[in-house]
mmCIF file of the N, C-alpha and C atoms, coordinates in Angstrom:
data_MODEL
# 
_entry.id   MODEL 
# 
loop_
_atom_site.group_PDB 
_atom_site.id 
_atom_site.type_symbol 
_atom_site.label_atom_id 
_atom_site.label_alt_id 
_atom_site.label_comp_id 
_atom_site.label_asym_id 
_atom_site.label_entity_id 
_atom_site.label_seq_id 
_atom_site.pdbx_PDB_ins_code 
_atom_site.Cartn_x 
_atom_site.Cartn_y 
_atom_site.Cartn_z 
_atom_site.occupancy 
_atom_site.B_iso_or_equiv 
_atom_site.pdbx_formal_charge 
_atom_site.auth_seq_id 
_atom_site.auth_comp_id 
_atom_site.auth_asym_id 
_atom_site.auth_atom_id 
_atom_site.pdbx_PDB_model_num 
ATOM 1   N N  . MET A 1 1  ? 87.614  84.681  111.400 1.00 0.00 ? 1  MET A N  1 
ATOM 2   C CA . MET A 1 1  ? 87.909  86.007  111.903 1.00 0.00 ? 1  MET A CA 1 
ATOM 3   C C  . MET A 1 1  ? 88.555  85.879  113.282 1.00 0.00 ? 1  MET A C  1 
ATOM 4   N N  . LEU A 1 2  ? 89.601  86.628  113.512 1.00 0.00 ? 2  LEU A N  1 
ATOM 5   C CA . LEU A 1 2  ? 90.273  86.606  114.807 1.00 0.00 ? 2  LEU A CA 1 
ATOM 6   C C  . LEU A 1 2  ? 89.666  87.656  115.723 1.00 0.00 ? 2  LEU A C  1 
ATOM 7   N N  . ASP A 1 3  ? 89.578  87.332  117.014 1.00 0.00 ? 3  ASP A N  1 
ATOM 8   C CA . ASP A 1 3  ? 89.116  88.326  117.982 1.00 0.00 ? 3  ASP A CA 1 
ATOM 9   C C  . ASP A 1 3  ? 90.334  89.023  118.593 1.00 0.00 ? 3  ASP A C  1 
ATOM 10  N N  . ASP A 1 4  ? 90.099  90.031  119.420 1.00 0.00 ? 4  ASP A N  1 
ATOM 11  C CA . ASP A 1 4  ? 91.214  90.794  120.014 1.00 0.00 ? 4  ASP A CA 1 
ATOM 12  C C  . ASP A 1 4  ? 92.161  89.905  120.805 1.00 0.00 ? 4  ASP A C  1 
ATOM 13  N N  . ALA A 1 5  ? 91.620  88.879  121.463 1.00 0.00 ? 5  ALA A N  1 
ATOM 14  C CA . ALA A 1 5  ? 92.462  87.977  122.251 1.00 0.00 ? 5  ALA A CA 1 
ATOM 15  C C  . ALA A 1 5  ? 93.417  87.188  121.363 1.00 0.00 ? 5  ALA A C  1 
ATOM 16  N N  . GLN A 1 6  ? 93.103  87.047  120.078 1.00 0.00 ? 6  GLN A N  1 
ATOM 17  C CA . GLN A 1 6  ? 93.988  86.351  119.146 1.00 0.00 ? 6  GLN A CA 1 
ATOM 18  C C  . GLN A 1 6  ? 94.855  87.320  118.362 1.00 0.00 ? 6  GLN A C  1 
ATOM 19  N N  . VAL A 1 7  ? 94.339  88.497  118.036 1.00 0.00 ? 7  VAL A N  1 
ATOM 20  C CA . VAL A 1 7  ? 95.080  89.470  117.233 1.00 0.00 ? 7  VAL A CA 1 
ATOM 21  C C  . VAL A 1 7  ? 96.281  90.010  118.005 1.00 0.00 ? 7  VAL A C  1 
ATOM 22  N N  . ASN A 1 8  ? 96.091  90.362  119.254 1.00 0.00 ? 8  ASN A N  1 
ATOM 23  C CA . ASN A 1 8  ? 97.192  90.955  120.029 1.00 0.00 ? 8  ASN A CA 1 
ATOM 24  C C  . ASN A 1 8  ? 98.392  90.025  120.151 1.00 0.00 ? 8  ASN A C  1 
ATOM 25  N N  . PRO A 1 9  ? 98.210  88.743  120.510 1.00 0.00 ? 9  PRO A N  1 
ATOM 26  C CA . PRO A 1 9  ? 99.373  87.854  120.520 1.00 0.00 ? 9  PRO A CA 1 
ATOM 27  C C  . PRO A 1 9  ? 100.000 87.679  119.133 1.00 0.00 ? 9  PRO A C  1 
ATOM 28  N N  . PHE A 1 10 ? 99.165  87.707  118.085 1.00 0.00 ? 10 PHE A N  1 
ATOM 29  C CA . PHE A 1 10 ? 99.715  87.600  116.734 1.00 0.00 ? 10 PHE A CA 1 
ATOM 30  C C  . PHE A 1 10 ? 100.645 88.777  116.445 1.00 0.00 ? 10 PHE A C  1 
ATOM 31  N N  . ILE A 1 11 ? 100.230 89.964  116.811 1.00 0.00 ? 11 ILE A N  1 
ATOM 32  C CA . ILE A 1 11 ? 101.051 91.160  116.586 1.00 0.00 ? 11 ILE A CA 1 
ATOM 33  C C  . ILE A 1 11 ? 102.335 91.068  117.408 1.00 0.00 ? 11 ILE A C  1 
ATOM 34  N N  . GLU A 1 12 ? 102.227 90.603  118.638 1.00 0.00 ? 12 GLU A N  1 
ATOM 35  C CA . GLU A 1 12 ? 103.390 90.502  119.521 1.00 0.00 ? 12 GLU A CA 1 
ATOM 36  C C  . GLU A 1 12 ? 104.351 89.386  119.116 1.00 0.00 ? 12 GLU A C  1 
ATOM 37  N N  . ASP A 1 13 ? 103.798 88.211  118.803 1.00 0.00 ? 13 ASP A N  1 
ATOM 38  C CA . ASP A 1 13 ? 104.614 87.016  118.621 1.00 0.00 ? 13 ASP A CA 1 
ATOM 39  C C  . ASP A 1 13 ? 104.788 86.573  117.178 1.00 0.00 ? 13 ASP A C  1 
ATOM 40  N N  . GLY A 1 14 ? 103.934 87.050  116.280 1.00 0.00 ? 14 GLY A N  1 
ATOM 41  C CA . GLY A 1 14 ? 104.043 86.669  114.876 1.00 0.00 ? 14 GLY A CA 1 
ATOM 42  C C  . GLY A 1 14 ? 103.304 85.403  114.506 1.00 0.00 ? 14 GLY A C  1 
ATOM 43  N N  . PHE A 1 15 ? 102.568 84.829  115.443 1.00 0.00 ? 15 PHE A N  1 
ATOM 44  C CA . PHE A 1 15 ? 101.756 83.645  115.141 1.00 0.00 ? 15 PHE A CA 1 
ATOM 45  C C  . PHE A 1 15 ? 100.569 83.622  116.093 1.00 0.00 ? 15 PHE A C  1 
ATOM 46  N N  . VAL A 1 16 ? 99.569  82.844  115.735 1.00 0.00 ? 16 VAL A N  1 
ATOM 47  C CA . VAL A 1 16 ? 98.410  82.644  116.603 1.00 0.00 ? 16 VAL A CA 1 
ATOM 48  C C  . VAL A 1 16 ? 98.006  81.179  116.519 1.00 0.00 ? 16 VAL A C  1 
ATOM 49  N N  . ARG A 1 17 ? 97.629  80.614  117.637 1.00 0.00 ? 17 ARG A N  1 
ATOM 50  C CA . ARG A 1 17 ? 97.175  79.224  117.679 1.00 0.00 ? 17 ARG A CA 1 
ATOM 51  C C  . ARG A 1 17 ? 95.665  79.198  117.464 1.00 0.00 ? 17 ARG A C  1 
ATOM 52  N N  . ILE A 1 18 ? 95.238  78.391  116.516 1.00 0.00 ? 18 ILE A N  1 
ATOM 53  C CA . ILE A 1 18 ? 93.810  78.236  116.246 1.00 0.00 ? 18 ILE A CA 1 
ATOM 54  C C  . ILE A 1 18 ? 93.502  76.747  116.341 1.00 0.00 ? 18 ILE A C  1 
ATOM 55  N N  . ASP A 1 19 ? 92.952  76.331  117.478 1.00 0.00 ? 19 ASP A N  1 
ATOM 56  C CA . ASP A 1 19 ? 92.634  74.923  117.685 1.00 0.00 ? 19 ASP A CA 1 
ATOM 57  C C  . ASP A 1 19 ? 91.606  74.457  116.664 1.00 0.00 ? 19 ASP A C  1 
ATOM 58  N N  . GLY A 1 20 ? 91.813  73.271  116.123 1.00 0.00 ? 20 GLY A N  1 
ATOM 59  C CA . GLY A 1 20 ? 90.874  72.669  115.191 1.00 0.00 ? 20 GLY A CA 1 
ATOM 60  C C  . GLY A 1 20 ? 90.909  73.255  113.786 1.00 0.00 ? 20 GLY A C  1 
ATOM 61  N N  . ALA A 1 21 ? 91.952  74.023  113.443 1.00 0.00 ? 21 ALA A N  1 
ATOM 62  C CA . ALA A 1 21 ? 92.033  74.647  112.123 1.00 0.00 ? 21 ALA A CA 1 
ATOM 63  C C  . ALA A 1 21 ? 92.190  73.605  111.018 1.00 0.00 ? 21 ALA A C  1 
ATOM 64  N N  . PHE A 1 22 ? 92.818  72.470  111.344 1.00 0.00 ? 22 PHE A N  1 
ATOM 65  C CA . PHE A 1 22 ? 92.967  71.372  110.391 1.00 0.00 ? 22 PHE A CA 1 
ATOM 66  C C  . PHE A 1 22 ? 93.114  70.078  111.186 1.00 0.00 ? 22 PHE A C  1 
ATOM 67  N N  . SER A 1 23 ? 93.003  68.969  110.502 1.00 0.00 ? 23 SER A N  1 
ATOM 68  C CA . SER A 1 23 ? 93.010  67.657  111.160 1.00 0.00 ? 23 SER A CA 1 
ATOM 69  C C  . SER A 1 23 ? 94.414  67.260  111.622 1.00 0.00 ? 23 SER A C  1 
ATOM 70  N N  . ARG A 1 24 ? 94.456  66.289  112.528 1.00 0.00 ? 24 ARG A N  1 
ATOM 71  C CA . ARG A 1 24 ? 95.738  65.740  112.993 1.00 0.00 ? 24 ARG A CA 1 
ATOM 72  C C  . ARG A 1 24 ? 96.496  65.101  111.820 1.00 0.00 ? 24 ARG A C  1 
ATOM 73  N N  . GLU A 1 25 ? 95.745  64.503  110.893 1.00 0.00 ? 25 GLU A N  1 
ATOM 74  C CA . GLU A 1 25 ? 96.376  63.871  109.736 1.00 0.00 ? 25 GLU A CA 1 
ATOM 75  C C  . GLU A 1 25 ? 97.090  64.911  108.872 1.00 0.00 ? 25 GLU A C  1 
ATOM 76  N N  . THR A 1 26 ? 96.436  66.043  108.656 1.00 0.00 ? 26 THR A N  1 
ATOM 77  C CA . THR A 1 26 ? 97.053  67.119  107.875 1.00 0.00 ? 26 THR A CA 1 
ATOM 78  C C  . THR A 1 26 ? 98.292  67.645  108.584 1.00 0.00 ? 26 THR A C  1 
ATOM 79  N N  . ALA A 1 27 ? 98.204  67.797  109.905 1.00 0.00 ? 27 ALA A N  1 
ATOM 80  C CA . ALA A 1 27 ? 99.363  68.265  110.687 1.00 0.00 ? 27 ALA A CA 1 
ATOM 81  C C  . ALA A 1 27 ? 100.528 67.285  110.545 1.00 0.00 ? 27 ALA A C  1 
ATOM 82  N N  . ALA A 1 28 ? 100.239 65.991  110.603 1.00 0.00 ? 28 ALA A N  1 
ATOM 83  C CA . ALA A 1 28 ? 101.291 64.978  110.474 1.00 0.00 ? 28 ALA A CA 1 
ATOM 84  C C  . ALA A 1 28 ? 101.929 65.035  109.089 1.00 0.00 ? 28 ALA A C  1 
ATOM 85  N N  . GLU A 1 29 ? 101.115 65.198  108.049 1.00 0.00 ? 29 GLU A N  1 
ATOM 86  C CA . GLU A 1 29 ? 101.655 65.300  106.687 1.00 0.00 ? 29 GLU A CA 1 
ATOM 87  C C  . GLU A 1 29 ? 102.563 66.519  106.553 1.00 0.00 ? 29 GLU A C  1 
ATOM 88  N N  . CYS A 1 30 ? 102.123 67.639  107.100 1.00 0.00 ? 30 CYS A N  1 
ATOM 89  C CA . CYS A 1 30 ? 102.935 68.872  107.034 1.00 0.00 ? 30 CYS A CA 1 
ATOM 90  C C  . CYS A 1 30 ? 104.239 68.701  107.799 1.00 0.00 ? 30 CYS A C  1 
ATOM 91  N N  . ARG A 1 31 ? 104.149 68.099  108.985 1.00 0.00 ? 31 ARG A N  1 
ATOM 92  C CA . ARG A 1 31 ? 105.348 67.866  109.791 1.00 0.00 ? 31 ARG A CA 1 
ATOM 93  C C  . ARG A 1 31 ? 106.339 66.996  109.024 1.00 0.00 ? 31 ARG A C  1 
ATOM 94  N N  . ASP A 1 32 ? 105.840 65.938  108.387 1.00 0.00 ? 32 ASP A N  1 
ATOM 95  C CA . ASP A 1 32 ? 106.726 65.063  107.594 1.00 0.00 ? 32 ASP A CA 1 
ATOM 96  C C  . ASP A 1 32 ? 107.392 65.834  106.455 1.00 0.00 ? 32 ASP A C  1 
ATOM 97  N N  . LEU A 1 33 ? 106.626 66.690  105.785 1.00 0.00 ? 33 LEU A N  1 
ATOM 98  C CA . LEU A 1 33 ? 107.189 67.495  104.689 1.00 0.00 ? 33 LEU A CA 1 
ATOM 99  C C  . LEU A 1 33 ? 108.271 68.450  105.185 1.00 0.00 ? 33 LEU A C  1 
ATOM 100 N N  . ILE A 1 34 ? 108.034 69.059  106.336 1.00 0.00 ? 34 ILE A N  1 
ATOM 101 C CA . ILE A 1 34 ? 109.024 69.998  106.893 1.00 0.00 ? 34 ILE A CA 1 
ATOM 102 C C  . ILE A 1 34 ? 110.319 69.274  107.215 1.00 0.00 ? 34 ILE A C  1 
ATOM 103 N N  . TRP A 1 35 ? 110.228 68.113  107.895 1.00 0.00 ? 35 TRP A N  1 
ATOM 104 C CA . TRP A 1 35 ? 111.441 67.357  108.212 1.00 0.00 ? 35 TRP A CA 1 
ATOM 105 C C  . TRP A 1 35 ? 112.161 66.944  106.938 1.00 0.00 ? 35 TRP A C  1 
ATOM 106 N N  . ARG A 1 36 ? 111.394 66.504  105.925 1.00 0.00 ? 36 ARG A N  1 
ATOM 107 C CA . ARG A 1 36 ? 111.999 66.096  104.660 1.00 0.00 ? 36 ARG A CA 1 
ATOM 108 C C  . ARG A 1 36 ? 112.707 67.277  103.998 1.00 0.00 ? 36 ARG A C  1 
ATOM 109 N N  . ASP A 1 37 ? 112.026 68.426  103.942 1.00 0.00 ? 37 ASP A N  1 
ATOM 110 C CA . ASP A 1 37 ? 112.611 69.600  103.284 1.00 0.00 ? 37 ASP A CA 1 
ATOM 111 C C  . ASP A 1 37 ? 113.844 70.130  104.016 1.00 0.00 ? 37 ASP A C  1 
ATOM 112 N N  . MET A 1 38 ? 113.924 69.891  105.326 1.00 0.00 ? 38 MET A N  1 
ATOM 113 C CA . MET A 1 38 ? 115.111 70.307  106.082 1.00 0.00 ? 38 MET A CA 1 
ATOM 114 C C  . MET A 1 38 ? 116.216 69.262  105.988 1.00 0.00 ? 38 MET A C  1 
ATOM 115 N N  . ASP A 1 39 ? 115.903 68.132  105.325 1.00 0.00 ? 39 ASP A N  1 
ATOM 116 C CA . ASP A 1 39 ? 116.847 67.028  105.233 1.00 0.00 ? 39 ASP A CA 1 
ATOM 117 C C  . ASP A 1 39 ? 117.313 66.619  106.626 1.00 0.00 ? 39 ASP A C  1 
ATOM 118 N N  . ALA A 1 40 ? 116.320 66.471  107.523 1.00 0.00 ? 40 ALA A N  1 
ATOM 119 C CA . ALA A 1 40 ? 116.604 66.132  108.907 1.00 0.00 ? 40 ALA A CA 1 
ATOM 120 C C  . ALA A 1 40 ? 115.626 65.054  109.362 1.00 0.00 ? 40 ALA A C  1 
ATOM 121 N N  . ALA A 1 41 ? 115.954 64.417  110.495 1.00 0.00 ? 41 ALA A N  1 
ATOM 122 C CA . ALA A 1 41 ? 115.096 63.380  111.067 1.00 0.00 ? 41 ALA A CA 1 
ATOM 123 C C  . ALA A 1 41 ? 114.683 63.792  112.472 1.00 0.00 ? 41 ALA A C  1 
ATOM 124 N N  . PRO A 1 42 ? 113.385 63.693  112.795 1.00 0.00 ? 42 PRO A N  1 
ATOM 125 C CA . PRO A 1 42 ? 112.929 64.131  114.113 1.00 0.00 ? 42 PRO A CA 1 
ATOM 126 C C  . PRO A 1 42 ? 113.547 63.353  115.269 1.00 0.00 ? 42 PRO A C  1 
ATOM 127 N N  . ASP A 1 43 ? 113.978 62.119  115.012 1.00 0.00 ? 43 ASP A N  1 
ATOM 128 C CA . ASP A 1 43 ? 114.563 61.293  116.072 1.00 0.00 ? 43 ASP A CA 1 
ATOM 129 C C  . ASP A 1 43 ? 116.099 61.297  116.061 1.00 0.00 ? 43 ASP A C  1 
ATOM 130 N N  . ASP A 1 44 ? 116.695 62.187  115.273 1.00 0.00 ? 44 ASP A N  1 
ATOM 131 C CA . ASP A 1 44 ? 118.161 62.256  115.185 1.00 0.00 ? 44 ASP A CA 1 
ATOM 132 C C  . ASP A 1 44 ? 118.632 63.708  115.283 1.00 0.00 ? 44 ASP A C  1 
ATOM 133 N N  . PRO A 1 45 ? 118.853 64.199  116.518 1.00 0.00 ? 45 PRO A N  1 
ATOM 134 C CA . PRO A 1 45 ? 119.249 65.601  116.705 1.00 0.00 ? 45 PRO A CA 1 
ATOM 135 C C  . PRO A 1 45 ? 120.494 66.011  115.924 1.00 0.00 ? 45 PRO A C  1 
ATOM 136 N N  . ALA A 1 46 ? 121.338 65.073  115.577 1.00 0.00 ? 46 ALA A N  1 
ATOM 137 C CA . ALA A 1 46 ? 122.546 65.408  114.812 1.00 0.00 ? 46 ALA A CA 1 
ATOM 138 C C  . ALA A 1 46 ? 122.189 65.958  113.428 1.00 0.00 ? 46 ALA A C  1 
ATOM 139 N N  . THR A 1 47 ? 120.995 65.639  112.936 1.00 0.00 ? 47 THR A N  1 
ATOM 140 C CA . THR A 1 47 ? 120.586 66.111  111.608 1.00 0.00 ? 47 THR A CA 1 
ATOM 141 C C  . THR A 1 47 ? 119.817 67.433  111.667 1.00 0.00 ? 47 THR A C  1 
ATOM 142 N N  . TRP A 1 48 ? 119.494 67.898  112.864 1.00 0.00 ? 48 TRP A N  1 
ATOM 143 C CA . TRP A 1 48 ? 118.690 69.112  113.006 1.00 0.00 ? 48 TRP A CA 1 
ATOM 144 C C  . TRP A 1 48 ? 119.483 70.344  112.608 1.00 0.00 ? 48 TRP A C  1 
ATOM 145 N N  . PRO A 1 49 ? 118.823 71.342  112.024 1.00 0.00 ? 49 PRO A N  1 
ATOM 146 C CA . PRO A 1 49 ? 119.518 72.598  111.698 1.00 0.00 ? 49 PRO A CA 1 
ATOM 147 C C  . PRO A 1 49 ? 119.995 73.283  112.976 1.00 0.00 ? 49 PRO A C  1 
ATOM 148 N N  . ARG A 1 50 ? 121.052 74.044  112.834 1.00 0.00 ? 50 ARG A N  1 
ATOM 149 C CA . ARG A 1 50 ? 121.549 74.804  113.986 1.00 0.00 ? 50 ARG A CA 1 
ATOM 150 C C  . ARG A 1 50 ? 120.530 75.863  114.394 1.00 0.00 ? 50 ARG A C  1 
ATOM 151 N N  . PRO A 1 51 ? 120.524 76.262  115.673 1.00 0.00 ? 51 PRO A N  1 
ATOM 152 C CA . PRO A 1 51 ? 119.582 77.297  116.119 1.00 0.00 ? 51 PRO A CA 1 
ATOM 153 C C  . PRO A 1 51 ? 119.765 78.585  115.332 1.00 0.00 ? 51 PRO A C  1 
ATOM 154 N N  . TRP A 1 52 ? 118.676 79.253  115.096 1.00 0.00 ? 52 TRP A N  1 
ATOM 155 C CA . TRP A 1 52 ? 118.686 80.526  114.392 1.00 0.00 ? 52 TRP A CA 1 
ATOM 156 C C  . TRP A 1 52 ? 119.131 81.620  115.343 1.00 0.00 ? 52 TRP A C  1 
ATOM 157 N N  . ARG A 1 53 ? 119.944 82.548  114.847 1.00 0.00 ? 53 ARG A N  1 
ATOM 158 C CA . ARG A 1 53 ? 120.403 83.673  115.662 1.00 0.00 ? 53 ARG A CA 1 
ATOM 159 C C  . ARG A 1 53 ? 119.761 84.945  115.183 1.00 0.00 ? 53 ARG A C  1 
ATOM 160 N N  . ASP A 1 54 ? 119.281 85.734  116.117 1.00 0.00 ? 54 ASP A N  1 
ATOM 161 C CA . ASP A 1 54 ? 118.689 87.027  115.780 1.00 0.00 ? 54 ASP A CA 1 
ATOM 162 C C  . ASP A 1 54 ? 119.811 88.028  115.572 1.00 0.00 ? 54 ASP A C  1 
ATOM 163 N N  . SER A 1 55 ? 119.900 88.560  114.364 1.00 0.00 ? 55 SER A N  1 
ATOM 164 C CA . SER A 1 55 ? 120.947 89.537  114.059 1.00 0.00 ? 55 SER A CA 1 
ATOM 165 C C  . SER A 1 55 ? 120.476 90.958  114.363 1.00 0.00 ? 55 SER A C  1 
ATOM 166 N N  . GLY A 1 56 ? 119.398 91.066  115.121 1.00 0.00 ? 56 GLY A N  1 
ATOM 167 C CA . GLY A 1 56 ? 118.865 92.380  115.449 1.00 0.00 ? 56 GLY A CA 1 
ATOM 168 C C  . GLY A 1 56 ? 117.676 92.758  114.586 1.00 0.00 ? 56 GLY A C  1 
ATOM 169 N N  . THR A 1 57 ? 117.387 91.968  113.566 1.00 0.00 ? 57 THR A N  1 
ATOM 170 C CA . THR A 1 57 ? 116.287 92.277  112.661 1.00 0.00 ? 57 THR A CA 1 
ATOM 171 C C  . THR A 1 57 ? 114.960 92.315  113.394 1.00 0.00 ? 57 THR A C  1 
ATOM 172 N N  . MET A 1 58 ? 114.707 91.319  114.232 1.00 0.00 ? 58 MET A N  1 
ATOM 173 C CA . MET A 1 58 ? 113.426 91.256  114.940 1.00 0.00 ? 58 MET A CA 1 
ATOM 174 C C  . MET A 1 58 ? 113.300 92.434  115.903 1.00 0.00 ? 58 MET A C  1 
ATOM 175 N N  . ARG A 1 59 ? 114.369 92.783  116.573 1.00 0.00 ? 59 ARG A N  1 
ATOM 176 C CA . ARG A 1 59 ? 114.293 93.924  117.497 1.00 0.00 ? 59 ARG A CA 1 
ATOM 177 C C  . ARG A 1 59 ? 113.986 95.201  116.733 1.00 0.00 ? 59 ARG A C  1 
ATOM 178 N N  . LYS A 1 60 ? 114.596 95.361  115.562 1.00 0.00 ? 60 LYS A N  1 
ATOM 179 C CA . LYS A 1 60 ? 114.324 96.559  114.761 1.00 0.00 ? 60 LYS A CA 1 
ATOM 180 C C  . LYS A 1 60 ? 112.871 96.572  114.315 1.00 0.00 ? 60 LYS A C  1 
ATOM 181 N N  . ARG A 1 61 ? 112.379 95.411  113.865 1.00 0.00 ? 61 ARG A N  1 
ATOM 182 C CA . ARG A 1 61 ? 110.999 95.328  113.419 1.00 0.00 ? 61 ARG A CA 1 
ATOM 183 C C  . ARG A 1 61 ? 110.035 95.646  114.542 1.00 0.00 ? 61 ARG A C  1 
ATOM 184 N N  . ARG A 1 62 ? 110.310 95.152  115.727 1.00 0.00 ? 62 ARG A N  1 
ATOM 185 C CA . ARG A 1 62 ? 109.398 95.360  116.850 1.00 0.00 ? 62 ARG A CA 1 
ATOM 186 C C  . ARG A 1 62 ? 109.426 96.787  117.382 1.00 0.00 ? 62 ARG A C  1 
ATOM 187 N N  . SER A 1 63 ? 110.428 97.562  117.007 1.00 0.00 ? 63 SER A N  1 
ATOM 188 C CA . SER A 1 63 ? 110.474 98.933  117.502 1.00 0.00 ? 63 SER A CA 1 
ATOM 189 C C  . SER A 1 63 ? 109.541 99.843  116.719 1.00 0.00 ? 63 SER A C  1 
ATOM 190 N N  . ARG A 1 64 ? 109.010 99.341  115.589 1.00 0.00 ? 64 ARG A N  1 
ATOM 191 C CA . ARG A 1 64 ? 108.059 100.137 114.821 1.00 0.00 ? 64 ARG A CA 1 
ATOM 192 C C  . ARG A 1 64 ? 106.716 100.171 115.528 1.00 0.00 ? 64 ARG A C  1 
ATOM 193 N N  . PRO A 1 65 ? 105.928 101.220 115.292 1.00 0.00 ? 65 PRO A N  1 
ATOM 194 C CA . PRO A 1 65 ? 104.601 101.255 115.910 1.00 0.00 ? 65 PRO A CA 1 
ATOM 195 C C  . PRO A 1 65 ? 103.763 100.083 115.417 1.00 0.00 ? 65 PRO A C  1 
ATOM 196 N N  . ARG A 1 66 ? 102.973 99.539  116.311 1.00 0.00 ? 66 ARG A N  1 
ATOM 197 C CA . ARG A 1 66 ? 102.120 98.412  115.963 1.00 0.00 ? 66 ARG A CA 1 
ATOM 198 C C  . ARG A 1 66 ? 100.712 98.894  115.658 1.00 0.00 ? 66 ARG A C  1 
ATOM 199 N N  . PRO A 1 67 ? 100.062 98.259  114.687 1.00 0.00 ? 67 PRO A N  1 
ATOM 200 C CA . PRO A 1 67 ? 98.681  98.656  114.421 1.00 0.00 ? 67 PRO A CA 1 
ATOM 201 C C  . PRO A 1 67 ? 97.801  98.272  115.603 1.00 0.00 ? 67 PRO A C  1 
ATOM 202 N N  . THR A 1 68 ? 96.777  99.062  115.862 1.00 0.00 ? 68 THR A N  1 
ATOM 203 C CA . THR A 1 68 ? 95.874  98.741  116.955 1.00 0.00 ? 68 THR A CA 1 
ATOM 204 C C  . THR A 1 68 ? 94.632  98.028  116.460 1.00 0.00 ? 68 THR A C  1 
ATOM 205 N N  . ARG A 1 69 ? 94.258  98.232  115.219 1.00 0.00 ? 69 ARG A N  1 
ATOM 206 C CA . ARG A 1 69 ? 93.075  97.576  114.653 1.00 0.00 ? 69 ARG A CA 1 
ATOM 207 C C  . ARG A 1 69 ? 93.277  97.320  113.170 1.00 0.00 ? 69 ARG A C  1 
ATOM 208 N N  . CYS A 1 70 ? 92.736  96.237  112.693 1.00 0.00 ? 70 CYS A N  1 
ATOM 209 C CA . CYS A 1 70 ? 92.675  95.958  111.267 1.00 0.00 ? 70 CYS A CA 1 
ATOM 210 C C  . CYS A 1 70 ? 91.208  95.759  110.937 1.00 0.00 ? 70 CYS A C  1 
ATOM 211 N N  . PHE A 1 71 ? 90.756  96.360  109.888 1.00 0.00 ? 71 PHE A N  1 
ATOM 212 C CA . PHE A 1 71 ? 89.357  96.187  109.523 1.00 0.00 ? 71 PHE A CA 1 
ATOM 213 C C  . PHE A 1 71 ? 89.183  96.353  108.031 1.00 0.00 ? 71 PHE A C  1 
ATOM 214 N N  . CYS A 1 72 ? 88.066  95.873  107.533 1.00 0.00 ? 72 CYS A N  1 
ATOM 215 C CA . CYS A 1 72 ? 87.729  95.989  106.130 1.00 0.00 ? 72 CYS A CA 1 
ATOM 216 C C  . CYS A 1 72 ? 86.405  96.717  106.022 1.00 0.00 ? 72 CYS A C  1 
ATOM 217 N N  . MET A 1 73 ? 86.267  97.517  104.993 1.00 0.00 ? 73 MET A N  1 
ATOM 218 C CA . MET A 1 73 ? 85.021  98.231  104.764 1.00 0.00 ? 73 MET A CA 1 
ATOM 219 C C  . MET A 1 73 ? 84.477  97.816  103.417 1.00 0.00 ? 73 MET A C  1 
ATOM 220 N N  . PRO A 1 74 ? 83.133  97.744  103.277 1.00 0.00 ? 74 PRO A N  1 
ATOM 221 C CA . PRO A 1 74 ? 82.570  97.418  101.976 1.00 0.00 ? 74 PRO A CA 1 
ATOM 222 C C  . PRO A 1 74 ? 82.945  98.453  100.945 1.00 0.00 ? 74 PRO A C  1 
ATOM 223 N N  . ARG A 1 75 ? 83.139  98.011  99.700  1.00 0.00 ? 75 ARG A N  1 
ATOM 224 C CA . ARG A 1 75 ? 83.516  98.896  98.610  1.00 0.00 ? 75 ARG A CA 1 
ATOM 225 C C  . ARG A 1 75 ? 82.506  100.035 98.456  1.00 0.00 ? 75 ARG A C  1 
ATOM 226 N N  . SER A 1 76 ? 81.225  99.771  98.727  1.00 0.00 ? 76 SER A N  1 
ATOM 227 C CA . SER A 1 76 ? 80.174  100.786 98.574  1.00 0.00 ? 76 SER A CA 1 
ATOM 228 C C  . SER A 1 76 ? 80.389  101.978 99.497  1.00 0.00 ? 76 SER A C  1 
ATOM 229 N N  . THR A 1 77 ? 81.172  101.811 100.553 1.00 0.00 ? 77 THR A N  1 
ATOM 230 C CA . THR A 1 77 ? 81.455  102.897 101.476 1.00 0.00 ? 77 THR A CA 1 
ATOM 231 C C  . THR A 1 77 ? 82.176  104.056 100.776 1.00 0.00 ? 77 THR A C  1 
ATOM 232 N N  . PHE A 1 78 ? 82.977  103.738 99.757  1.00 0.00 ? 78 PHE A N  1 
ATOM 233 C CA . PHE A 1 78 ? 83.798  104.743 99.094  1.00 0.00 ? 78 PHE A CA 1 
ATOM 234 C C  . PHE A 1 78 ? 83.156  105.351 97.865  1.00 0.00 ? 78 PHE A C  1 
ATOM 235 N N  . SER A 1 79 ? 81.945  104.928 97.503  1.00 0.00 ? 79 SER A N  1 
ATOM 236 C CA . SER A 1 79 ? 81.323  105.472 96.289  1.00 0.00 ? 79 SER A CA 1 
ATOM 237 C C  . SER A 1 79 ? 80.340  106.577 96.596  1.00 0.00 ? 79 SER A C  1 
# 
């Protein structure tokens, strides 16, 4: 469960850092898969994808109202 200190940055930035969520070994495996899938090498910048350009989509998305709270209620609440 995320607390308010984690939810707010997630809403603002689209990600949240959770220390210890998985092992260093798992992170290394995922990193290797990402480089492989991009057909790029971490030590060869010439193979890296070009920087992504914001075509205004993110600005449009961020102009929408943001939720202030997310919560779940037990199903029995509605019966």
